[in-house]
C-alpha positions as CSV (number, residue, x, y, z in Angstrom):
1,M,-106.8,55.8,97.2
2,Y,-106.2,52.2,98.3
3,I,-102.7,50.6,97.8
4,L,-102.2,46.9,98.5
5,G,-98.6,45.9,99.3
6,I,-97.7,42.2,98.8
7,N,-94.5,40.4,99.7
8,A,-94.9,37.1,97.7
9,Y,-92.7,34.1,96.7
10,H,-90.2,35.0,99.4
11,A,-89.7,34.2,103.0
12,D,-92.2,36.0,105.4
13,A,-94.9,36.4,102.8
14,S,-97.2,39.2,103.9
15,A,-99.8,41.8,102.8
16,A,-100.6,45.3,103.9
17,I,-103.1,47.9,102.8
18,L,-102.9,51.7,102.9
19,F,-105.7,54.2,102.4
20,N,-104.4,57.7,101.3
21,G,-101.0,56.7,102.8
22,K,-102.3,55.5,106.1
23,L,-101.9,51.9,107.2
24,I,-105.2,50.1,107.8
25,A,-104.0,46.5,108.2
26,A,-100.9,44.3,107.9
27,V,-100.3,40.6,108.6
28,E,-97.9,37.8,107.8
29,E,-99.2,34.8,105.9
30,E,-97.7,32.4,108.5
31,R,-100.4,33.4,111.0
32,F,-102.9,31.6,108.8
33,T,-100.9,28.7,107.3
34,R,-99.2,28.0,110.7
35,I,-95.8,27.5,108.9
36,K,-93.0,29.7,110.2
37,H,-91.7,32.2,107.6
38,T,-94.0,30.8,105.0
39,A,-93.5,31.8,101.4
40,G,-95.7,31.6,98.3
41,F,-98.5,34.0,97.6
42,P,-100.1,35.5,100.7
43,S,-103.7,34.7,99.8
44,H,-105.0,34.7,103.4
45,A,-103.2,37.9,104.3
46,V,-104.6,39.7,101.3
47,R,-108.1,38.6,102.1
48,Y,-107.8,39.8,105.6
49,C,-106.4,43.2,104.6
50,L,-109.3,43.7,102.2
51,K,-111.8,42.6,104.7
52,Q,-110.4,44.9,107.4
53,A,-110.5,47.8,105.0
54,G,-114.1,47.0,104.1
55,I,-113.4,46.8,100.4
56,N,-113.1,44.4,97.4
57,I,-110.1,44.0,95.2
58,Q,-111.8,46.1,92.6
59,D,-111.5,49.1,94.9
60,V,-107.7,48.9,95.0
61,S,-106.0,51.5,92.8
62,Y,-102.4,50.1,93.0
63,V,-100.6,46.9,94.0
64,A,-97.0,47.3,95.1
65,I,-94.6,44.4,94.8
66,P,-91.2,44.7,96.6
67,R,-89.0,43.2,94.0
68,K,-87.7,44.8,90.8
69,R,-86.3,42.8,88.0
70,S,-84.3,45.7,86.5
71,A,-82.5,46.6,89.7
72,Q,-78.8,45.9,89.4
73,L,-79.5,44.3,86.1
74,F,-76.0,44.1,84.8
75,R,-74.8,42.5,88.0
76,K,-77.7,39.9,87.8
77,L,-76.7,39.2,84.2
78,F,-73.1,38.7,85.2
79,W,-74.1,36.2,87.8
80,A,-76.5,34.5,85.4
81,I,-73.6,33.8,83.0
82,K,-71.3,32.7,85.9
83,T,-73.9,30.5,87.6
84,P,-76.5,29.3,85.1
85,G,-78.3,27.0,87.6
86,F,-78.9,30.0,90.0
87,A,-80.1,32.1,87.0
88,L,-82.6,29.4,86.0
89,R,-84.0,29.2,89.5
90,R,-84.4,33.0,89.6
91,A,-86.1,32.9,86.3
92,N,-88.6,30.5,87.7
93,V,-89.4,32.9,90.5
94,W,-89.8,35.8,88.0
95,Q,-92.2,33.5,86.0
96,K,-94.4,33.5,89.1
97,F,-94.3,37.3,89.3
98,S,-95.4,37.6,85.7
99,S,-98.7,35.9,86.7
100,V,-99.1,37.7,90.1
101,N,-102.4,39.3,88.9
102,E,-103.8,35.8,88.3
103,E,-102.8,34.7,91.8
104,L,-104.4,37.8,93.2
105,A,-107.6,37.1,91.3
106,I,-107.7,33.5,92.6
107,A,-107.1,34.7,96.2
108,C,-109.9,37.2,95.9
109,G,-112.4,34.9,94.0
110,V,-112.6,37.1,90.9
111,S,-111.5,37.1,87.3
112,K,-108.2,38.7,86.5
113,D,-110.1,41.0,84.2
114,D,-111.9,42.3,87.3
115,I,-108.7,43.6,88.7
116,K,-108.2,47.2,87.6
117,A,-105.3,48.1,89.9
118,K,-101.9,49.1,88.4
119,F,-99.0,46.9,89.4
120,N,-95.8,48.6,90.5
121,F,-92.5,46.9,91.3
122,V,-90.3,48.4,94.0
123,E,-86.6,47.4,94.6
124,H,-86.2,45.2,97.7
125,H,-84.0,47.5,99.7
126,I,-85.8,50.6,98.8
127,A,-88.9,49.0,100.1
128,H,-87.1,48.2,103.3
129,A,-86.0,51.8,103.6
130,A,-89.5,53.1,102.9
131,S,-90.9,50.7,105.6
132,A,-88.9,52.4,108.2
133,F,-88.9,56.1,107.0
134,Y,-92.6,56.5,106.1
135,C,-93.8,54.7,109.2
136,S,-91.6,56.9,111.5
137,P,-92.3,60.2,113.1
138,H,-89.3,61.8,111.3
139,L,-89.4,64.1,108.3
140,D,-85.6,64.2,108.2
141,S,-83.6,61.0,108.8
142,A,-80.6,59.0,107.9
143,I,-81.6,55.7,106.3
144,L,-79.9,52.3,106.7
145,T,-81.0,48.8,105.6
146,L,-79.1,45.6,106.2
147,D,-80.0,42.0,105.4
148,G,-78.9,38.9,103.6
149,L,-79.8,39.8,100.0
150,G,-82.5,41.4,98.0
151,D,-82.3,42.5,94.4
152,F,-78.5,41.9,94.6
153,S,-78.0,44.4,97.4
154,S,-77.3,43.6,101.0
155,M,-77.0,47.2,102.4
156,V,-78.4,50.6,101.3
157,W,-77.8,53.9,103.0
158,G,-79.0,57.4,102.4
159,K,-81.3,60.1,103.6
160,G,-85.0,60.7,103.9
161,S,-86.5,64.2,103.7
162,G,-90.1,64.9,103.7
163,N,-91.8,62.5,101.3
164,K,-88.6,61.6,99.4
165,L,-85.9,59.0,99.9
166,K,-82.4,59.5,98.4
167,I,-80.2,56.4,98.2
168,E,-76.5,57.4,98.4
169,G,-74.7,54.1,98.7
170,R,-75.0,50.3,98.5
171,T,-73.2,47.1,99.3
172,F,-73.7,44.5,96.6
173,F,-73.9,40.7,96.5
174,P,-71.8,38.6,97.3
175,H,-70.8,40.8,100.2
176,S,-73.4,40.7,103.0
177,L,-73.5,41.2,106.8
178,G,-76.7,39.2,106.9
179,L,-75.2,36.2,105.1
180,Y,-72.1,36.5,107.3
181,Y,-74.3,36.1,110.4
182,S,-76.4,33.3,108.9
183,A,-73.3,31.4,107.8
184,I,-71.7,31.4,111.3
185,C,-75.1,30.4,112.7
186,Q,-75.1,27.4,110.4
187,Y,-71.5,26.6,111.5
188,L,-72.8,26.6,115.1
189,G,-75.5,24.1,114.2
190,F,-78.4,26.5,114.0
191,N,-79.6,25.7,110.5
192,N,-83.2,26.8,110.3
193,Y,-84.2,29.9,108.5
194,G,-84.4,32.7,111.0
195,D,-82.3,31.1,113.7
196,E,-80.0,34.1,114.0
197,Y,-81.8,35.5,117.1
198,K,-80.9,32.3,118.9
199,V,-77.2,32.8,118.4
200,M,-77.6,36.4,119.5
201,G,-78.9,35.1,122.7
202,L,-76.1,32.5,122.9
203,A,-73.3,35.1,122.5
204,P,-73.3,36.6,126.1
205,Y,-72.3,33.1,127.5
206,G,-68.9,33.4,125.6
207,K,-66.0,35.6,125.2
208,P,-64.9,37.2,121.9
209,K,-61.6,35.2,121.7
210,Y,-61.5,34.9,117.9
211,M,-61.5,38.5,116.9
212,D,-58.4,38.2,114.7
213,T,-60.2,35.5,112.6
214,F,-63.5,37.4,112.5
215,R,-61.8,40.6,111.4
216,R,-60.4,38.6,108.5
217,I,-63.7,37.1,107.7
218,V,-65.3,40.6,107.4
219,R,-63.0,43.5,106.6
220,H,-63.5,47.1,105.9
221,A,-63.4,48.0,102.1
222,N,-64.1,51.7,101.8
223,E,-66.3,54.3,103.4
224,L,-69.4,52.5,104.7
225,D,-68.6,49.4,102.8
226,Y,-67.5,46.0,104.4
227,N,-66.6,43.0,102.3
228,L,-66.5,39.3,103.1
229,E,-63.4,37.2,102.7
230,L,-65.1,34.9,100.3
231,E,-62.9,31.9,100.9
232,Y,-64.9,31.3,104.1
233,F,-68.2,31.2,102.2
234,N,-70.1,29.1,99.5
235,H,-72.9,31.5,98.4
236,H,-70.7,33.3,95.9
237,R,-70.2,30.0,94.0
238,S,-73.7,29.0,93.3
239,G,-75.9,31.7,94.7
240,P,-77.6,31.9,98.1
241,D,-80.7,30.2,96.7
242,I,-83.5,29.5,99.2
243,T,-85.6,26.4,98.5
244,W,-88.9,25.5,99.9
245,R,-90.2,22.4,101.7
246,A,-93.9,22.4,102.2
247,G,-93.9,26.2,102.3
248,K,-91.0,26.4,104.7
249,P,-87.7,28.2,103.6
250,V,-84.5,26.1,103.6
251,M,-81.1,27.8,103.2
252,P,-78.2,26.0,101.4
253,K,-74.9,25.6,103.2
254,L,-73.3,29.0,103.4
255,F,-69.9,28.4,105.0
256,S,-66.9,26.7,103.4
257,N,-64.3,24.3,104.6
258,A,-62.0,27.2,105.3
259,L,-64.1,28.2,108.2
260,E,-63.6,24.8,109.8
261,R,-59.9,25.0,109.0
262,D,-59.6,28.1,111.1
263,L,-62.2,27.5,113.8
264,G,-62.4,23.8,114.0
265,P,-65.2,21.3,113.0
266,A,-68.7,22.7,112.7
267,R,-71.2,21.7,115.3
268,L,-74.0,19.4,114.3
269,S,-77.5,20.5,115.4
270,N,-77.9,17.6,117.8
271,E,-74.5,18.0,119.5
272,P,-74.2,19.7,122.9
273,L,-73.0,23.3,123.0
274,K,-69.5,23.8,124.4
275,P,-67.6,26.9,125.6
276,H,-65.8,27.0,122.2
277,H,-69.2,27.5,120.5
278,Y,-70.1,30.2,123.0
279,D,-66.8,32.0,122.2
280,I,-67.4,31.8,118.5
281,A,-70.9,33.2,118.9
282,A,-69.5,36.0,121.1
283,S,-66.8,36.8,118.5
284,M,-69.3,36.9,115.6
285,Q,-71.7,39.2,117.5
286,F,-68.9,41.5,118.6
287,R,-67.6,41.8,115.1
288,L,-71.1,42.7,113.9
289,E,-71.4,45.3,116.6
290,E,-68.0,46.8,115.6
291,I,-69.0,47.1,112.0
292,I,-72.5,48.5,112.4
293,I,-71.4,51.1,115.0
294,D,-68.7,52.2,112.5
295,I,-71.3,52.3,109.7
296,A,-73.7,54.3,111.9
297,N,-71.0,56.8,112.9
298,K,-70.0,57.4,109.3
299,L,-73.7,57.6,108.3
300,Y,-74.3,60.3,110.9
301,E,-71.3,62.3,109.5
302,R,-72.6,61.9,106.0
303,T,-76.2,62.9,106.6
304,G,-76.0,65.3,109.7
305,S,-79.3,64.0,110.9
306,S,-79.8,62.9,114.6
307,N,-82.5,60.5,113.5
308,L,-81.9,57.0,112.1
309,C,-84.6,54.9,110.3
310,Y,-83.3,51.3,110.1
311,A,-84.7,48.2,108.5
312,G,-83.8,44.7,107.1
313,G,-83.3,41.4,108.8
314,V,-80.1,42.5,110.6
315,A,-82.2,45.2,112.3
316,F,-83.7,42.5,114.5
317,N,-80.3,42.3,116.3
318,C,-81.5,44.2,119.3
319,V,-78.2,44.1,121.0
320,V,-76.6,46.1,118.2
321,N,-79.6,48.5,118.2
322,G,-79.2,49.4,121.9
323,K,-75.5,50.1,121.2
324,I,-76.3,52.3,118.3
325,L,-78.1,54.6,120.7
326,S,-75.3,54.5,123.4
327,Q,-72.2,54.6,121.1
328,T,-73.2,56.8,118.2
329,P,-74.4,60.4,117.9
330,F,-77.9,59.4,116.8
331,E,-80.5,60.6,119.3
332,N,-83.4,58.7,117.8
333,I,-83.7,55.3,116.1
334,Y,-86.8,54.0,114.5
335,I,-87.3,50.4,113.6
336,Q,-90.8,49.3,112.7
337,P,-92.0,46.0,114.3
338,A,-91.7,43.9,111.0
339,A,-88.2,45.2,110.1
340,G,-87.5,42.0,108.1
341,D,-89.0,40.9,104.8
342,A,-92.6,40.8,106.0
343,G,-92.3,44.6,106.3
344,L,-91.6,44.9,102.6
345,S,-95.4,44.9,101.9
346,I,-95.8,48.1,103.8
347,G,-92.6,49.6,102.4
348,G,-93.5,48.9,98.8
349,A,-96.9,50.4,99.3
350,A,-95.6,53.5,101.1
351,Y,-92.9,54.1,98.6
352,L,-95.4,54.0,95.8
353,Y,-97.7,56.4,97.5
354,H,-95.1,59.0,98.5
355,Q,-92.1,58.7,96.2
356,V,-93.7,57.5,92.9
357,L,-97.1,59.2,93.1
358,G,-95.6,62.3,94.9
359,N,-98.0,62.5,97.8
360,E,-96.8,64.4,100.8
361,R,-96.4,62.9,104.2
362,N,-99.5,62.9,106.4
363,D,-99.9,62.4,110.2
364,F,-99.5,58.6,110.0
365,V,-96.9,57.2,112.5
366,M,-96.7,53.5,113.3
367,D,-96.5,53.9,117.1
368,H,-98.1,50.6,117.8
369,A,-97.9,47.1,116.3
370,Y,-101.5,46.0,116.4
371,W,-102.5,45.7,112.8
372,G,-103.5,42.0,112.5
373,P,-106.9,40.2,113.0
374,E,-109.2,40.7,115.9
375,Y,-112.1,38.3,116.7
376,S,-115.4,39.0,118.3
377,E,-116.4,38.4,121.9
378,D,-119.2,36.2,120.6
379,L,-116.8,33.9,118.7
380,I,-114.4,33.8,121.7
381,K,-117.3,32.7,124.0
382,D,-118.6,30.1,121.5
383,T,-115.1,28.7,121.2
384,L,-114.8,28.4,125.0
385,I,-118.1,26.7,125.2
386,S,-117.2,24.2,122.5
387,S,-113.9,23.5,124.3
388,G,-115.7,22.5,127.5
389,L,-113.7,25.0,129.6
390,D,-115.2,26.8,132.5
391,Y,-114.9,30.6,132.4
392,L,-115.8,33.8,134.1
393,E,-116.8,36.9,132.2
394,M,-115.1,40.1,133.6
395,D,-114.9,43.8,132.8
396,E,-111.5,45.2,131.8
397,D,-110.5,46.4,135.2
398,M,-111.5,43.1,136.9
399,L,-109.7,41.1,134.3
400,A,-106.5,43.1,134.8
401,K,-106.7,42.8,138.6
402,S,-107.5,39.0,138.5
403,V,-104.7,38.2,136.1
404,A,-102.1,40.4,138.0
405,E,-103.0,38.5,141.2
406,R,-102.5,35.2,139.5
407,I,-99.2,36.2,138.1
408,S,-98.1,37.4,141.5
409,E,-99.0,34.0,142.9
410,G,-96.8,32.2,140.3
411,D,-99.3,31.5,137.5
412,I,-98.3,31.4,133.9
413,V,-101.0,33.2,131.9
414,G,-102.0,33.2,128.3
415,W,-103.0,36.8,127.4
416,Y,-105.1,37.1,124.2
417,Q,-106.6,40.5,123.5
418,G,-107.6,42.7,120.5
419,R,-105.8,42.8,117.2
420,S,-102.7,40.7,116.7
421,E,-99.2,42.0,116.4
422,W,-97.5,42.9,113.2
423,G,-94.0,41.5,113.2
424,P,-92.4,38.5,115.0
425,R,-92.7,39.8,118.6
426,A,-95.6,39.3,120.9
427,L,-96.3,42.8,122.4
428,G,-99.1,42.3,124.8
429,N,-102.0,41.1,122.6
430,R,-100.8,37.5,121.9
431,S,-98.5,37.0,124.9
432,I,-97.7,34.5,127.6
433,V,-97.0,36.5,130.8
434,A,-95.4,35.6,134.1
435,D,-93.8,36.8,137.3
436,P,-90.3,38.4,136.7
437,R,-89.3,38.1,140.4
438,R,-88.8,34.3,140.3
439,A,-85.4,33.2,139.3
440,D,-86.7,29.8,138.3
441,M,-89.4,31.2,136.0
442,K,-87.2,30.9,132.9
443,N,-86.8,27.2,133.4
444,I,-90.4,26.7,134.3
445,L,-91.5,28.5,131.1
446,N,-89.1,26.4,129.0
447,S,-90.1,23.1,130.6
448,R,-93.8,23.6,130.7
449,I,-94.7,25.8,127.8
450,K,-92.0,26.8,125.3
451,H,-89.7,23.7,125.0
452,R,-86.9,25.7,123.6
453,E,-83.1,26.1,124.2
454,E,-82.2,26.8,127.8
455,F,-79.8,29.6,127.0
456,R,-82.4,31.8,125.4
457,P,-83.6,34.7,127.5
458,F,-87.2,35.9,128.1
459,A,-88.2,39.5,127.7
460,P,-89.6,42.1,130.1
461,S,-92.5,44.4,129.5
462,I,-92.2,47.5,131.6
463,L,-94.5,50.6,132.2
464,E,-92.9,53.3,130.0
465,E,-92.6,55.8,132.8
466,F,-90.3,53.5,134.8
467,T,-87.8,52.7,132.1
468,G,-85.0,55.0,133.3
469,Q,-85.2,53.7,136.8
470,W,-84.9,50.0,135.9
471,F,-82.6,50.2,132.9
472,E,-79.4,52.1,132.1
473,Q,-81.0,53.7,129.1
474,D,-84.3,55.6,129.1
475,Y,-85.1,55.5,125.4
476,Q,-88.5,54.0,124.7
477,S,-88.7,50.5,123.0
478,P,-92.4,49.8,122.2
479,F,-91.5,47.1,119.6
480,M,-89.0,45.1,121.7
481,Q,-86.2,46.1,119.3
482,M,-83.6,47.2,121.9
483,T,-81.5,45.5,124.5
484,Y,-80.4,47.6,127.5
485,Q,-78.5,46.8,130.6
486,V,-80.7,46.3,133.7
487,N,-79.9,48.8,136.5
488,P,-77.5,46.8,138.7
489,N,-79.6,47.7,141.8
490,K,-82.7,46.1,140.1
491,V,-81.3,42.8,138.8
492,R,-82.2,41.0,142.0
493,D,-85.8,42.2,141.6
494,I,-86.4,40.9,138.1
495,P,-84.1,37.8,137.6
496,A,-86.4,36.0,135.3
497,P,-86.0,38.3,132.2
498,T,-82.4,39.4,133.0
499,H,-79.9,37.7,130.7
500,V,-76.6,36.2,131.8
501,D,-74.8,39.4,131.0
502,G,-77.2,41.6,133.0
503,S,-79.1,42.8,129.8
504,A,-82.7,42.5,128.7
505,R,-84.6,43.0,125.5
506,L,-87.4,45.2,126.8
507,Q,-90.8,46.4,125.6
508,T,-92.0,49.7,127.0
509,V,-95.7,50.0,127.4
510,N,-97.9,53.1,127.7
511,A,-101.7,53.5,128.1
512,S,-102.3,55.2,124.8
513,N,-100.9,52.4,122.7
514,N,-102.2,49.4,124.6
515,R,-104.6,50.3,127.4
516,K,-105.5,46.7,128.5
517,Y,-101.8,45.6,128.7
518,Y,-100.8,48.7,130.5
519,K,-103.6,48.2,133.1
520,L,-102.4,44.6,133.6
521,I,-98.8,45.6,134.4
522,R,-100.0,48.6,136.5
523,R,-102.1,46.2,138.6
524,F,-99.1,43.9,139.0
525,Y,-97.0,47.0,140.1
526,D,-99.7,47.9,142.6
527,L,-99.5,44.5,144.1
528,T,-95.8,44.0,144.1
529,G,-94.0,47.3,143.6
530,I,-92.5,45.8,140.4
531,P,-93.5,47.6,137.1
532,V,-92.4,44.7,135.0
533,I,-93.8,41.4,133.8
534,V,-92.2,38.6,131.8
535,N,-93.6,38.6,128.2
536,T,-93.1,35.8,125.7
537,S,-95.0,34.9,122.5
538,F,-98.2,32.9,122.8
539,N,-97.0,29.8,120.9
540,D,-95.0,26.6,121.3
541,N,-92.5,26.2,118.3
542,E,-95.1,27.5,115.9
543,P,-96.2,30.9,114.6
544,I,-97.9,33.1,117.2
545,V,-101.5,32.0,117.8
546,N,-103.9,33.8,115.6
547,T,-107.5,32.7,116.3
548,P,-109.3,32.0,119.6
549,K,-109.4,28.3,118.7
550,E,-105.6,28.3,118.4
551,A,-105.1,30.2,121.7
552,I,-107.4,27.8,123.6
553,A,-105.8,24.7,121.9
554,S,-102.3,26.0,123.0
555,F,-103.5,26.7,126.5
556,M,-105.0,23.1,126.8
557,R,-101.9,21.5,125.1
558,T,-99.3,23.2,127.3
559,K,-99.2,23.7,131.1
560,M,-100.3,27.3,131.3
561,D,-102.3,27.9,134.5
562,T,-104.6,30.7,133.4
563,L,-106.0,32.1,130.2
564,A,-107.3,35.6,129.7
565,I,-109.0,35.7,126.3
566,G,-111.1,38.7,125.4
567,S,-113.4,39.4,128.4
568,Y,-113.1,35.8,129.7
569,F,-111.0,34.4,132.5
570,V,-110.2,30.7,132.5
571,R,-108.3,28.9,135.3
572,R,-107.0,25.4,134.8
573,K,-108.6,23.0,137.2
């Protein structure tokens, strides 16, 4: 049985395909359109998934859509009466969903009458929950989802047991920890959709001086529920409606004048950052940590499970995630690599397979992130020839050895191998890698390649077996979803990926999940005694490169020194 999951007409449009409950392929539409967080219908992603599965759309039994019109219907009707403009815009979106079978037919080049699949609509946050639980190794787990808004909920919590999810509580719009964080990011001048991770990186430069104000902005309501002090926000007046400019999501202004009254004038995006802004970022982050730790502790008490499956956009806050492990009784936390809205395509399909159709769990566990497109060695070679670059063909061991040597000599290397990563992180198949020992490597990467804000840290990839020696926590983080403190005795050895507060957002690597990348880091360790390399995404203010042509173009456009693409080694002259 094939089930196609589609996240459409929403930020981070994506598609995923399951066969008898096991994932075959998953990819974000942005990898093809080259527009970050692209919305609309994921035509390219759907075609890729079908191709990877080796089937046609006529072979698909079900299509899962992670949005449900009837969810929180009375709340939606109340807001429709209160804010008619918002209701009209929502109605326009639902009009698109009413013709989703036509869009799917167009994407697949068939008549809509050729599509025999049954369409099933799954509530947004239930799809989030399913994306974590059914991809995890756990048959018994607490469930938590947190984001800005989806089907009029912003948080869901409950329990997963076997093949069933049981939702036990919710936080409803207009209250939302995700919108809280986004609003303060806007106040700080970070206005683009998805900029929250930047402010998370800014926070360690400041001190949480404004906790009294932030504890007023978000206050405990009851049990696991936290409410916003709505005078500080705008979204409850007209709805947090996302608009689209050339496929790119644009958020409305979320904060009100009351925030400027209490914290001072908002920063414009082109103004310099000042200590005051650092302190506000630190206060916002600290308040989020307080709240989520409290929620997690209470969730543990409610469920009695030592496992936590966690999803939603807020689950990308890797600083909080590391503290859940160190400051709550949870022993295991599972966050799949596309924890945000892209992951809804998997969640909707998995929920349909297990909960709706009643199929038992199988042996599928998402223990790696490599579910995207892969391109042949012949295509890579032809693209290199067309580009005019000189190259050497190498076997796997020689390539790892040669690249490790170049990294140890200071080269910045584009590393392009195998299937692309699912989710926003480069995890060793579409990565730029560099020497962690150089204190100036962060500035070099920023000036020559990434052209991004100076305060943002770079991440380390570490051989899994060395995690406990180099970091103060030994829990594995294969999807770069955790931030740990670097062992104080090791900071001087890896200054490049160590943040200003002594922390790092790490990726742990083992040979079974990514043999080539493991070999590369192992060869670097053999040369230097350091089981770590710097890893950042293979891009420059664009979605991560997808095709060999894009990888080669990025290499030629930027100032990378070396490119390892498939079996081919390229060194800039």
